[in-house]
All heavy atoms as TSV, in Angstrom:
chain	resi	resn	atom	element	x	y	z
A	1	MET	N	N	16.570	56.042	-70.961
A	1	MET	CA	C	17.289	54.770	-71.012
A	1	MET	C	C	16.995	53.943	-69.749
A	1	MET	O	O	16.211	53.025	-69.756
A	1	MET	CB	C	18.759	55.027	-71.199
A	1	MET	CG	C	19.505	53.873	-71.813
A	1	MET	SD	S	21.042	54.424	-72.509
A	1	MET	CE	C	22.167	53.611	-71.422
A	2	ASN	N	N	17.687	54.254	-68.638
A	2	ASN	CA	C	17.465	53.525	-67.381
A	2	ASN	C	C	16.597	54.331	-66.413
A	2	ASN	O	O	16.633	54.076	-65.233
A	2	ASN	CB	C	18.806	53.203	-66.724
A	2	ASN	CG	C	19.579	52.159	-67.488
A	2	ASN	OD1	O	18.969	51.345	-68.178
A	2	ASN	ND2	N	20.869	52.158	-67.367
A	3	SER	N	N	15.812	55.256	-66.927
A	3	SER	CA	C	15.074	56.140	-66.056
A	3	SER	C	C	13.976	55.444	-65.301
A	3	SER	O	O	13.442	55.944	-64.326
A	3	SER	CB	C	14.477	57.305	-66.868
A	3	SER	OG	O	13.653	56.789	-67.885
A	4	LYS	N	N	13.588	54.213	-65.731
A	4	LYS	CA	C	12.498	53.502	-65.057
A	4	LYS	C	C	12.971	52.864	-63.725
A	4	LYS	O	O	12.196	52.633	-62.863
A	4	LYS	CB	C	11.953	52.412	-65.968
A	4	LYS	CG	C	11.438	52.907	-67.305
A	4	LYS	CD	C	9.934	53.013	-67.283
A	4	LYS	CE	C	9.356	53.397	-68.632
A	4	LYS	NZ	N	9.719	54.724	-69.082
A	5	ARG	N	N	14.270	52.581	-63.665
A	5	ARG	CA	C	14.777	51.902	-62.464
A	5	ARG	C	C	15.374	52.903	-61.499
A	5	ARG	O	O	16.158	53.753	-61.909
A	5	ARG	CB	C	15.838	50.881	-62.862
A	5	ARG	CG	C	15.286	49.693	-63.572
A	5	ARG	CD	C	16.339	48.716	-63.939
A	5	ARG	NE	N	17.163	49.322	-65.002
A	5	ARG	CZ	C	18.153	48.712	-65.622
A	5	ARG	NH1	N	18.507	47.502	-65.284
A	5	ARG	NH2	N	18.831	49.317	-66.566
A	6	PRO	N	N	15.014	52.809	-60.232
A	6	PRO	CA	C	15.550	53.757	-59.255
A	6	PRO	C	C	17.040	53.500	-58.996
A	6	PRO	O	O	17.539	52.391	-59.206
A	6	PRO	CB	C	14.731	53.468	-58.002
A	6	PRO	CG	C	14.310	52.027	-58.123
A	6	PRO	CD	C	14.133	51.830	-59.615
A	7	VAL	N	N	17.712	54.538	-58.563
A	7	VAL	CA	C	19.146	54.420	-58.221
A	7	VAL	C	C	19.233	54.106	-56.717
A	7	VAL	O	O	18.567	54.712	-55.911
A	7	VAL	CB	C	19.885	55.753	-58.537
A	7	VAL	CG1	C	21.320	55.683	-58.062
A	7	VAL	CG2	C	19.808	56.032	-60.044
A	8	THR	N	N	20.042	53.109	-56.394
A	8	THR	CA	C	20.210	52.694	-54.999
A	8	THR	C	C	21.138	53.692	-54.279
A	8	THR	O	O	21.855	54.452	-54.940
A	8	THR	CB	C	20.861	51.314	-54.926
A	8	THR	OG1	O	22.162	51.388	-55.458
A	8	THR	CG2	C	20.039	50.257	-55.671
A	9	PRO	N	N	21.127	53.669	-52.921
A	9	PRO	CA	C	22.086	54.521	-52.205
A	9	PRO	C	C	23.547	54.262	-52.627
A	9	PRO	O	O	24.306	55.178	-52.775
A	9	PRO	CB	C	21.858	54.135	-50.747
A	9	PRO	CG	C	20.423	53.676	-50.715
A	9	PRO	CD	C	20.197	53.004	-52.035
A	10	TYR	N	N	23.845	52.990	-52.863
A	10	TYR	CA	C	25.203	52.637	-53.316
A	10	TYR	C	C	25.450	53.258	-54.715
A	10	TYR	O	O	26.511	53.758	-54.995
A	10	TYR	CB	C	25.370	51.109	-53.351
A	10	TYR	CG	C	26.771	50.649	-53.749
A	10	TYR	CD1	C	27.841	50.880	-52.947
A	10	TYR	CD2	C	26.962	49.969	-54.957
A	10	TYR	CE1	C	29.124	50.473	-53.307
A	10	TYR	CE2	C	28.218	49.535	-55.344
A	10	TYR	CZ	C	29.306	49.798	-54.526
A	10	TYR	OH	O	30.555	49.363	-54.888
A	11	GLY	N	N	24.403	53.216	-55.546
A	11	GLY	CA	C	24.498	53.802	-56.881
A	11	GLY	C	C	24.764	55.306	-56.792
A	11	GLY	O	O	25.583	55.839	-57.562
A	12	TRP	N	N	24.082	55.986	-55.893
A	12	TRP	CA	C	24.333	57.425	-55.737
A	12	TRP	C	C	25.754	57.682	-55.240
A	12	TRP	O	O	26.399	58.654	-55.648
A	12	TRP	CB	C	23.318	58.056	-54.757
A	12	TRP	CG	C	21.976	58.224	-55.365
A	12	TRP	CD1	C	20.817	57.670	-54.945
A	12	TRP	CD2	C	21.626	59.037	-56.508
A	12	TRP	NE1	N	19.772	58.072	-55.765
A	12	TRP	CE2	C	20.241	58.896	-56.711
A	12	TRP	CE3	C	22.373	59.845	-57.372
A	12	TRP	CZ2	C	19.569	59.543	-57.777
A	12	TRP	CZ3	C	21.698	60.509	-58.407
A	12	TRP	CH2	C	20.316	60.332	-58.592
A	13	ALA	N	N	26.261	56.811	-54.377
A	13	ALA	CA	C	27.642	56.941	-53.901
A	13	ALA	C	C	28.630	56.813	-55.052
A	13	ALA	O	O	29.590	57.577	-55.176
A	13	ALA	CB	C	27.934	55.928	-52.802
A	14	ILE	N	N	28.365	55.832	-55.948
A	14	ILE	CA	C	29.215	55.678	-57.153
A	14	ILE	C	C	29.187	56.943	-57.967
A	14	ILE	O	O	30.223	57.518	-58.352
A	14	ILE	CB	C	28.763	54.451	-57.988
A	14	ILE	CG1	C	29.035	53.161	-57.265
A	14	ILE	CG2	C	29.445	54.481	-59.370
A	14	ILE	CD1	C	28.411	51.941	-57.929
A	15	LYS	N	N	27.971	57.439	-58.266
A	15	LYS	CA	C	27.829	58.605	-59.114
A	15	LYS	C	C	28.519	59.834	-58.473
A	15	LYS	O	O	29.151	60.629	-59.166
A	15	LYS	CB	C	26.318	58.936	-59.328
A	15	LYS	CG	C	25.669	57.970	-60.296
A	15	LYS	CD	C	24.172	58.244	-60.367
A	15	LYS	CE	C	23.472	57.469	-61.438
A	15	LYS	NZ	N	23.690	58.053	-62.793
A	16	GLN	N	N	28.392	59.976	-57.172
A	16	GLN	CA	C	29.006	61.118	-56.488
A	16	GLN	C	C	30.547	61.054	-56.597
A	16	GLN	O	O	31.175	62.060	-56.903
A	16	GLN	CB	C	28.605	61.110	-55.007
A	16	GLN	CG	C	29.130	62.331	-54.270
A	16	GLN	CD	C	28.659	62.380	-52.814
A	16	GLN	OE1	O	27.823	61.605	-52.395
A	16	GLN	NE2	N	29.186	63.305	-52.060
A	17	ARG	N	N	31.109	59.872	-56.381
A	17	ARG	CA	C	32.566	59.729	-56.471
A	17	ARG	C	C	33.051	59.963	-57.885
A	17	ARG	O	O	34.103	60.593	-58.087
A	17	ARG	CB	C	33.008	58.327	-55.980
A	17	ARG	CG	C	32.988	58.178	-54.505
A	17	ARG	CD	C	33.982	59.109	-53.799
A	17	ARG	NE	N	35.370	58.659	-54.053
A	17	ARG	CZ	C	36.404	59.478	-54.264
A	17	ARG	NH1	N	36.208	60.776	-54.238
A	17	ARG	NH2	N	37.590	59.003	-54.478
A	18	LEU	N	N	32.335	59.439	-58.893
A	18	LEU	CA	C	32.719	59.682	-60.276
A	18	LEU	C	C	32.711	61.189	-60.586
A	18	LEU	O	O	33.602	61.705	-61.278
A	18	LEU	CB	C	31.800	58.927	-61.243
A	18	LEU	CG	C	31.992	57.404	-61.250
A	18	LEU	CD1	C	30.965	56.758	-62.181
A	18	LEU	CD2	C	33.400	57.012	-61.643
A	19	THR	N	N	31.711	61.890	-60.060
A	19	THR	CA	C	31.623	63.320	-60.265
A	19	THR	C	C	32.826	64.022	-59.603
A	19	THR	O	O	33.446	64.896	-60.228
A	19	THR	CB	C	30.304	63.876	-59.689
A	19	THR	OG1	O	29.238	63.221	-60.318
A	19	THR	CG2	C	30.205	65.386	-59.897
A	20	GLU	N	N	33.147	63.609	-58.394
A	20	GLU	CA	C	34.283	64.210	-57.690
A	20	GLU	C	C	35.608	63.970	-58.459
A	20	GLU	O	O	36.497	64.806	-58.462
A	20	GLU	CB	C	34.427	63.616	-56.286
A	20	GLU	CG	C	33.347	64.084	-55.329
A	20	GLU	CD	C	33.298	63.269	-54.043
A	20	GLU	OE1	O	34.150	62.362	-53.816
A	20	GLU	OE2	O	32.347	63.488	-53.244
A	21	MET	N	N	35.683	62.787	-59.093
A	21	MET	CA	C	36.891	62.450	-59.881
A	21	MET	C	C	36.823	62.987	-61.292
A	21	MET	O	O	37.741	62.776	-62.075
A	21	MET	CB	C	37.028	60.912	-59.910
A	21	MET	CG	C	37.303	60.310	-58.552
A	21	MET	SD	S	37.076	58.497	-58.538
A	21	MET	CE	C	38.546	57.990	-59.429
A	22	GLN	N	N	35.735	63.653	-61.618
A	22	GLN	CA	C	35.509	64.214	-62.937
A	22	GLN	C	C	35.588	63.141	-64.059
A	22	GLN	O	O	36.232	63.347	-65.086
A	22	GLN	CB	C	36.470	65.379	-63.222
A	22	GLN	CG	C	36.296	66.518	-62.217
A	22	GLN	CD	C	37.188	67.701	-62.496
A	22	GLN	OE1	O	38.289	67.555	-63.015
A	22	GLN	NE2	N	36.722	68.894	-62.145
A	23	LEU	N	N	34.969	62.025	-63.776
A	23	LEU	CA	C	34.882	60.932	-64.737
A	23	LEU	C	C	33.433	60.607	-64.989
A	23	LEU	O	O	32.628	60.605	-64.055
A	23	LEU	CB	C	35.520	59.660	-64.139
A	23	LEU	CG	C	37.033	59.500	-64.157
A	23	LEU	CD1	C	37.413	58.250	-63.416
A	23	LEU	CD2	C	37.544	59.440	-65.587
A	24	ASP	N	N	33.080	60.332	-66.247
A	24	ASP	CA	C	31.749	59.838	-66.472
A	24	ASP	C	C	31.808	58.290	-66.423
A	24	ASP	O	O	32.873	57.698	-66.383
A	24	ASP	CB	C	31.122	60.382	-67.766
A	24	ASP	CG	C	31.890	59.974	-69.035
A	24	ASP	OD1	O	32.583	58.985	-69.047
A	24	ASP	OD2	O	31.771	60.683	-70.023
A	25	GLN	N	N	30.609	57.705	-66.410
A	25	GLN	CA	C	30.549	56.261	-66.268
A	25	GLN	C	C	31.259	55.523	-67.378
A	25	GLN	O	O	32.009	54.555	-67.127
A	25	GLN	CB	C	29.091	55.788	-66.169
A	25	GLN	CG	C	28.400	56.278	-64.920
A	25	GLN	CD	C	26.936	55.898	-64.894
A	25	GLN	OE1	O	26.524	54.877	-65.444
A	25	GLN	NE2	N	26.109	56.710	-64.259
A	26	ARG	N	N	31.086	55.985	-68.598
A	26	ARG	CA	C	31.720	55.342	-69.727
A	26	ARG	C	C	33.251	55.377	-69.607
A	26	ARG	O	O	33.913	54.362	-69.785
A	26	ARG	CB	C	31.285	55.992	-71.039
A	26	ARG	CG	C	31.891	55.353	-72.269
A	26	ARG	CD	C	31.386	56.010	-73.559
A	26	ARG	NE	N	29.995	55.631	-73.763
A	26	ARG	CZ	C	28.991	56.500	-73.992
A	26	ARG	NH1	N	29.234	57.802	-74.028
A	26	ARG	NH2	N	27.761	56.093	-74.166
A	27	LYS	N	N	33.783	56.533	-69.294
A	27	LYS	CA	C	35.243	56.693	-69.174
A	27	LYS	C	C	35.807	55.834	-68.043
A	27	LYS	O	O	36.839	55.180	-68.205
A	27	LYS	CB	C	35.574	58.174	-68.943
A	27	LYS	CG	C	37.036	58.520	-69.073
A	27	LYS	CD	C	37.420	58.523	-70.524
A	27	LYS	CE	C	38.909	58.748	-70.703
A	27	LYS	NZ	N	39.374	58.211	-71.974
A	28	PHE	N	N	35.107	55.822	-66.894
A	28	PHE	CA	C	35.501	55.003	-65.762
A	28	PHE	C	C	35.574	53.532	-66.182
A	28	PHE	O	O	36.547	52.851	-65.894
A	28	PHE	CB	C	34.493	55.196	-64.627
A	28	PHE	CG	C	34.772	54.320	-63.448
A	28	PHE	CD1	C	35.859	54.567	-62.595
A	28	PHE	CD2	C	33.976	53.214	-63.147
A	28	PHE	CE1	C	36.098	53.773	-61.471
A	28	PHE	CE2	C	34.217	52.428	-62.047
A	28	PHE	CZ	C	35.293	52.694	-61.218
A	29	CYS	N	N	34.549	53.054	-66.898
A	29	CYS	CA	C	34.518	51.664	-67.334
A	29	CYS	C	C	35.667	51.360	-68.298
A	29	CYS	O	O	36.320	50.303	-68.202
A	29	CYS	CB	C	33.178	51.346	-67.982
A	29	CYS	SG	S	31.844	51.233	-66.788
A	30	GLU	N	N	35.938	52.282	-69.203
A	30	GLU	CA	C	37.032	52.110	-70.177
A	30	GLU	C	C	38.363	52.052	-69.455
A	30	GLU	O	O	39.200	51.211	-69.743
A	30	GLU	CB	C	37.055	53.253	-71.170
A	30	GLU	CG	C	35.991	53.173	-72.232
A	30	GLU	CD	C	35.954	54.439	-73.111
A	30	GLU	OE1	O	36.873	55.279	-73.031
A	30	GLU	OE2	O	34.979	54.575	-73.867
A	31	LEU	N	N	38.579	52.947	-68.498
A	31	LEU	CA	C	39.839	52.984	-67.792
A	31	LEU	C	C	40.168	51.716	-67.024
A	31	LEU	O	O	41.309	51.267	-66.989
A	31	LEU	CB	C	39.833	54.121	-66.758
A	31	LEU	CG	C	40.179	55.550	-67.245
A	31	LEU	CD1	C	39.929	56.558	-66.145
A	31	LEU	CD2	C	41.622	55.595	-67.708
A	32	TYR	N	N	39.116	51.110	-66.405
A	32	TYR	CA	C	39.368	49.988	-65.540
A	32	TYR	C	C	38.848	48.657	-66.076
A	32	TYR	O	O	38.849	47.645	-65.369
A	32	TYR	CB	C	38.733	50.272	-64.163
A	32	TYR	CG	C	39.422	51.439	-63.521
A	32	TYR	CD1	C	38.784	52.673	-63.411
A	32	TYR	CD2	C	40.727	51.344	-63.002
A	32	TYR	CE1	C	39.406	53.788	-62.839
A	32	TYR	CE2	C	41.373	52.434	-62.433
A	32	TYR	CZ	C	40.695	53.648	-62.352
A	32	TYR	OH	O	41.326	54.721	-61.783
A	33	GLY	N	N	38.437	48.623	-67.361
A	33	GLY	CA	C	38.008	47.366	-67.962
A	33	GLY	C	C	36.750	46.768	-67.339
A	33	GLY	O	O	36.636	45.549	-67.234
A	34	ILE	N	N	35.847	47.632	-66.910
A	34	ILE	CA	C	34.604	47.151	-66.298
A	34	ILE	C	C	33.496	47.237	-67.371
A	34	ILE	O	O	33.352	48.292	-67.999
A	34	ILE	CB	C	34.251	48.036	-65.092
A	34	ILE	CG1	C	35.297	47.894	-64.008
A	34	ILE	CG2	C	32.857	47.696	-64.564
A	34	ILE	CD1	C	35.293	48.959	-62.942
A	35	PRO	N	N	32.744	46.156	-67.559
A	35	PRO	CA	C	31.648	46.236	-68.539
A	35	PRO	C	C	30.610	47.296	-68.064
A	35	PRO	O	O	30.183	47.258	-66.923
A	35	PRO	CB	C	31.017	44.829	-68.491
A	35	PRO	CG	C	32.034	43.960	-67.858
A	35	PRO	CD	C	32.845	44.844	-66.936
A	36	PRO	N	N	30.257	48.195	-68.969
A	36	PRO	CA	C	29.290	49.269	-68.582
A	36	PRO	C	C	27.987	48.741	-67.990
A	36	PRO	O	O	27.432	49.336	-67.090
A	36	PRO	CB	C	29.040	50.028	-69.886
A	36	PRO	CG	C	30.269	49.767	-70.691
A	36	PRO	CD	C	30.728	48.389	-70.312
A	37	TYR	N	N	27.497	47.596	-68.519
A	37	TYR	CA	C	26.260	47.064	-67.998
A	37	TYR	C	C	26.404	46.590	-66.552
A	37	TYR	O	O	25.453	46.632	-65.786
A	37	TYR	CB	C	25.692	45.922	-68.866
A	37	TYR	CG	C	26.587	44.714	-69.010
A	37	TYR	CD1	C	26.469	43.646	-68.106
A	37	TYR	CD2	C	27.553	44.612	-69.990
A	37	TYR	CE1	C	27.281	42.534	-68.189
A	37	TYR	CE2	C	28.366	43.504	-70.089
A	37	TYR	CZ	C	28.222	42.462	-69.180
A	37	TYR	OH	O	29.038	41.354	-69.255
A	38	ARG	N	N	27.622	46.164	-66.160
A	38	ARG	CA	C	27.805	45.773	-64.760
A	38	ARG	C	C	27.784	46.976	-63.851
A	38	ARG	O	O	27.221	46.915	-62.749
A	38	ARG	CB	C	29.157	45.045	-64.604
A	38	ARG	CG	C	29.138	43.632	-65.036
A	38	ARG	CD	C	28.263	42.793	-64.102
A	38	ARG	NE	N	28.176	41.466	-64.587
A	38	ARG	CZ	C	27.059	40.836	-65.000
A	38	ARG	NH1	N	25.917	41.506	-65.013
A	38	ARG	NH2	N	27.095	39.610	-65.421
A	39	LEU	N	N	28.366	48.089	-64.263
A	39	LEU	CA	C	28.295	49.297	-63.476
A	39	LEU	C	C	26.837	49.730	-63.342
A	39	LEU	O	O	26.391	50.082	-62.228
A	39	LEU	CB	C	29.138	50.412	-64.114
A	39	LEU	CG	C	29.212	51.729	-63.331
A	39	LEU	CD1	C	29.815	51.519	-61.945
A	39	LEU	CD2	C	29.996	52.784	-64.098
A	40	SER	N	N	26.098	49.662	-64.426
A	40	SER	CA	C	24.680	49.978	-64.381
A	40	SER	C	C	23.909	49.064	-63.430
A	40	SER	O	O	23.078	49.508	-62.657
A	40	SER	CB	C	24.086	49.889	-65.789
A	40	SER	OG	O	22.715	50.179	-65.782
A	41	ASN	N	N	24.250	47.752	-63.467
A	41	ASN	CA	C	23.604	46.794	-62.527
A	41	ASN	C	C	23.810	47.247	-61.108
A	41	ASN	O	O	22.885	47.188	-60.282
A	41	ASN	CB	C	24.203	45.409	-62.657
A	41	ASN	CG	C	23.851	44.678	-63.973
A	41	ASN	OD1	O	24.589	43.768	-64.356
A	41	ASN	ND2	N	22.803	45.068	-64.631
A	42	LEU	N	N	25.017	47.682	-60.752
A	42	LEU	CA	C	25.305	48.100	-59.389
A	42	LEU	C	C	24.628	49.388	-59.048
A	42	LEU	O	O	24.117	49.554	-57.940
A	42	LEU	CB	C	26.842	48.238	-59.210
A	42	LEU	CG	C	27.599	46.890	-59.205
A	42	LEU	CD1	C	29.087	47.144	-59.258
A	42	LEU	CD2	C	27.238	46.101	-57.975
A	43	ILE	N	N	24.580	50.330	-59.972
A	43	ILE	CA	C	23.945	51.627	-59.716
A	43	ILE	C	C	22.440	51.446	-59.443
A	43	ILE	O	O	21.866	52.096	-58.595
A	43	ILE	CB	C	24.226	52.590	-60.881
A	43	ILE	CG1	C	25.706	53.044	-60.811
A	43	ILE	CG2	C	23.299	53.817	-60.800
A	43	ILE	CD1	C	26.148	53.860	-62.000
A	44	HIS	N	N	21.830	50.520	-60.215
A	44	HIS	CA	C	20.381	50.337	-60.081
A	44	HIS	C	C	19.982	49.154	-59.207
A	44	HIS	O	O	18.787	48.916	-59.016
A	44	HIS	CB	C	19.761	50.193	-61.477
A	44	HIS	CG	C	19.921	51.426	-62.301
A	44	HIS	ND1	N	19.166	52.557	-62.135
A	44	HIS	CD2	C	20.815	51.755	-63.280
A	44	HIS	CE1	C	19.565	53.489	-62.974
A	44	HIS	NE2	N	20.565	53.017	-63.680
A	45	GLY	N	N	20.972	48.423	-58.702
A	45	GLY	CA	C	20.679	47.307	-57.828
A	45	GLY	C	C	19.990	46.144	-58.508
A	45	GLY	O	O	19.324	45.350	-57.874
A	46	THR	N	N	20.177	46.008	-59.836
A	46	THR	CA	C	19.500	44.936	-60.556
A	46	THR	C	C	20.211	43.606	-60.480
A	46	THR	O	O	19.628	42.552	-60.690
A	46	THR	CB	C	19.283	45.305	-62.061
A	46	THR	OG1	O	20.530	45.747	-62.590
A	46	THR	CG2	C	18.264	46.414	-62.183
A	47	ARG	N	N	21.540	43.621	-60.146
A	47	ARG	CA	C	22.298	42.405	-59.913
A	47	ARG	C	C	23.331	42.680	-58.855
A	47	ARG	O	O	23.784	43.804	-58.725
A	47	ARG	CB	C	22.997	41.950	-61.214
A	47	ARG	CG	C	22.052	41.386	-62.235
A	47	ARG	CD	C	22.802	40.823	-63.392
A	47	ARG	NE	N	23.432	39.555	-63.007
A	47	ARG	CZ	C	23.838	38.679	-63.889
A	47	ARG	NH1	N	23.677	38.863	-65.197
A	47	ARG	NH2	N	24.408	37.535	-63.506
A	48	LYS	N	N	23.740	41.616	-58.170
A	48	LYS	CA	C	24.762	41.803	-57.126
A	48	LYS	C	C	26.120	42.139	-57.727
A	48	LYS	O	O	26.789	43.027	-57.255
A	48	LYS	CB	C	24.858	40.533	-56.267
A	48	LYS	CG	C	23.729	40.428	-55.271
A	48	LYS	CD	C	24.138	41.062	-53.943
A	48	LYS	CE	C	23.075	40.888	-52.877
A	48	LYS	NZ	N	22.355	42.132	-52.648
A	49	ALA	N	N	26.570	41.381	-58.747
A	49	ALA	CA	C	27.863	41.628	-59.398
A	49	ALA	C	C	28.973	41.789	-58.344
A	49	ALA	O	O	29.688	42.794	-58.362
A	49	ALA	CB	C	27.765	42.808	-60.326
A	50	GLU	N	N	29.071	40.817	-57.467
A	50	GLU	CA	C	30.023	40.936	-56.313
A	50	GLU	C	C	31.473	41.260	-56.710
A	50	GLU	O	O	32.091	42.120	-56.105
A	50	GLU	CB	C	30.035	39.642	-55.488
A	50	GLU	CG	C	28.769	39.430	-54.663
A	50	GLU	CD	C	28.551	40.501	-53.586
A	50	GLU	OE1	O	29.526	41.120	-53.133
A	50	GLU	OE2	O	27.383	40.688	-53.247
A	51	ARG	N	N	31.962	40.605	-57.750
A	51	ARG	CA	C	33.363	40.839	-58.153
A	51	ARG	C	C	33.573	42.314	-58.538
A	51	ARG	O	O	34.531	42.958	-58.112
A	51	ARG	CB	C	33.689	39.939	-59.335
A	51	ARG	CG	C	35.079	40.133	-59.857
A	51	ARG	CD	C	35.338	39.237	-61.058
A	51	ARG	NE	N	36.250	39.907	-61.955
A	51	ARG	CZ	C	36.237	39.776	-63.276
A	51	ARG	NH1	N	35.374	39.009	-63.842
A	51	ARG	NH2	N	37.120	40.431	-64.000
A	52	TYR	N	N	32.641	42.846	-59.335
A	52	TYR	CA	C	32.784	44.239	-59.766
A	52	TYR	C	C	32.459	45.188	-58.625
A	52	TYR	O	O	33.043	46.254	-58.542
A	52	TYR	CB	C	31.913	44.504	-60.994
A	52	TYR	CG	C	32.442	43.795	-62.228
A	52	TYR	CD1	C	31.794	42.690	-62.726
A	52	TYR	CD2	C	33.627	44.192	-62.829
A	52	TYR	CE1	C	32.286	41.997	-63.824
A	52	TYR	CE2	C	34.115	43.532	-63.924
A	52	TYR	CZ	C	33.454	42.440	-64.432
A	52	TYR	OH	O	33.967	41.770	-65.505
A	53	ARG	N	N	31.550	44.776	-57.750
A	53	ARG	CA	C	31.255	45.625	-56.585
A	53	ARG	C	C	32.508	45.845	-55.749
A	53	ARG	O	O	32.810	46.952	-55.349
A	53	ARG	CB	C	30.143	44.984	-55.745
A	53	ARG	CG	C	29.806	45.758	-54.462
A	53	ARG	CD	C	28.689	45.106	-53.700
A	53	ARG	NE	N	27.441	45.308	-54.353
A	53	ARG	CZ	C	26.493	46.154	-53.921
A	53	ARG	NH1	N	26.676	46.870	-52.827
A	53	ARG	NH2	N	25.385	46.311	-54.589
A	54	ARG	N	N	33.259	44.750	-55.507
A	54	ARG	CA	C	34.487	44.873	-54.742
A	54	ARG	C	C	35.502	45.765	-55.447
A	54	ARG	O	O	36.118	46.638	-54.857
A	54	ARG	CB	C	35.101	43.492	-54.494
A	54	ARG	CG	C	34.410	42.708	-53.405
A	54	ARG	CD	C	35.220	41.478	-52.971
A	54	ARG	NE	N	35.395	40.547	-54.080
A	54	ARG	CZ	C	34.550	39.584	-54.413
A	54	ARG	NH1	N	33.428	39.424	-53.758
A	54	ARG	NH2	N	34.790	38.782	-55.423
A	55	GLN	N	N	35.673	45.534	-56.765
A	55	GLN	CA	C	36.617	46.302	-57.561
A	55	GLN	C	C	36.254	47.788	-57.575
A	55	GLN	O	O	37.105	48.641	-57.328
A	55	GLN	CB	C	36.680	45.772	-58.996
A	55	GLN	CG	C	37.669	46.466	-59.860
A	55	GLN	CD	C	37.645	45.976	-61.303
A	55	GLN	OE1	O	36.815	45.129	-61.683
A	55	GLN	NE2	N	38.535	46.540	-62.120
A	56	ILE	N	N	35.006	48.098	-57.825
A	56	ILE	CA	C	34.539	49.479	-57.915
A	56	ILE	C	C	34.634	50.139	-56.541
A	56	ILE	O	O	35.074	51.292	-56.435
A	56	ILE	CB	C	33.092	49.528	-58.479
A	56	ILE	CG1	C	33.141	49.144	-59.976
A	56	ILE	CG2	C	32.492	50.922	-58.294
A	56	ILE	CD1	C	31.811	48.821	-60.601
A	57	SER	N	N	34.289	49.407	-55.490
A	57	SER	CA	C	34.404	49.978	-54.125
A	57	SER	C	C	35.827	50.356	-53.826
A	57	SER	O	O	36.098	51.404	-53.236
A	57	SER	CB	C	33.892	48.972	-53.088
A	57	SER	OG	O	32.486	48.823	-53.232
A	58	GLN	N	N	36.795	49.469	-54.230
A	58	GLN	CA	C	38.195	49.789	-54.002
A	58	GLN	C	C	38.642	50.977	-54.825
A	58	GLN	O	O	39.303	51.904	-54.293
A	58	GLN	CB	C	39.080	48.596	-54.354
A	58	GLN	CG	C	39.151	47.543	-53.282
A	58	GLN	CD	C	40.166	46.452	-53.670
A	58	GLN	OE1	O	40.297	46.082	-54.816
A	58	GLN	NE2	N	40.848	45.915	-52.671
A	59	LEU	N	N	38.307	50.968	-56.104
A	59	LEU	CA	C	38.743	52.060	-56.999
A	59	LEU	C	C	38.182	53.426	-56.583
A	59	LEU	O	O	38.863	54.440	-56.657
A	59	LEU	CB	C	38.284	51.781	-58.430
A	59	LEU	CG	C	39.010	50.633	-59.120
A	59	LEU	CD1	C	38.284	50.264	-60.407
A	59	LEU	CD2	C	40.477	50.994	-59.410
A	60	LEU	N	N	36.956	53.417	-56.051
A	60	LEU	CA	C	36.310	54.655	-55.685
A	60	LEU	C	C	36.413	54.960	-54.197
A	60	LEU	O	O	35.868	55.950	-53.697
A	60	LEU	CB	C	34.845	54.674	-56.126
A	60	LEU	CG	C	34.578	54.527	-57.613
A	60	LEU	CD1	C	33.099	54.535	-57.886
A	60	LEU	CD2	C	35.279	55.666	-58.380
A	61	ASP	N	N	37.081	54.071	-53.435
A	61	ASP	CA	C	37.250	54.223	-52.022
A	61	ASP	C	C	35.903	54.344	-51.317
A	61	ASP	O	O	35.633	55.229	-50.545
A	61	ASP	CB	C	38.127	55.444	-51.734
A	61	ASP	CG	C	38.669	55.424	-50.277
A	61	ASP	OD1	O	38.763	54.305	-49.697
A	61	ASP	OD2	O	38.970	56.491	-49.744
A	62	LEU	N	N	35.007	53.365	-51.638
A	62	LEU	CA	C	33.690	53.311	-51.052
A	62	LEU	C	C	33.578	52.082	-50.169
A	62	LEU	O	O	34.204	51.072	-50.426
A	62	LEU	CB	C	32.606	53.183	-52.157
A	62	LEU	CG	C	32.436	54.335	-53.141
A	62	LEU	CD1	C	31.481	53.908	-54.257
A	62	LEU	CD2	C	31.914	55.562	-52.419
A	63	PRO	N	N	32.779	52.139	-49.109
A	63	PRO	CA	C	32.501	50.920	-48.354
A	63	PRO	C	C	31.697	49.966	-49.228
A	63	PRO	O	O	30.795	50.413	-49.969
A	63	PRO	CB	C	31.665	51.391	-47.161
A	63	PRO	CG	C	31.154	52.735	-47.565
A	63	PRO	CD	C	32.066	53.298	-48.596
A	64	PRO	N	N	32.008	48.668	-49.245
A	64	PRO	CA	C	31.354	47.747	-50.183
A	64	PRO	C	C	29.967	47.325	-49.707
A	64	PRO	O	O	29.611	46.152	-49.781
A	64	PRO	CB	C	32.344	46.549	-50.182
A	64	PRO	CG	C	33.003	46.602	-48.862
A	64	PRO	CD	C	33.068	48.044	-48.463
A	65	SER	N	N	29.190	48.258	-49.250
A	65	SER	CA	C	27.872	47.971	-48.676
A	65	SER	C	C	26.946	47.274	-49.653
A	65	SER	O	O	26.993	47.501	-50.849
A	65	SER	CB	C	27.210	49.274	-48.234
A	65	SER	OG	O	27.135	50.196	-49.289
């Protein structure tokens, strides 16, 4: 699916936190009303998505780098 696009360091941080919280990406998006494609944009660095970046950083307790 998205295997062609590399995962950014911020994307790996998201994935790591979701793993620690025992949530998959789909469930996380459902819980917090985040469009799955926006989460994917942030993981792969394909769009800035600043609003969601701030929200996701807060929810996952990540620096908004």
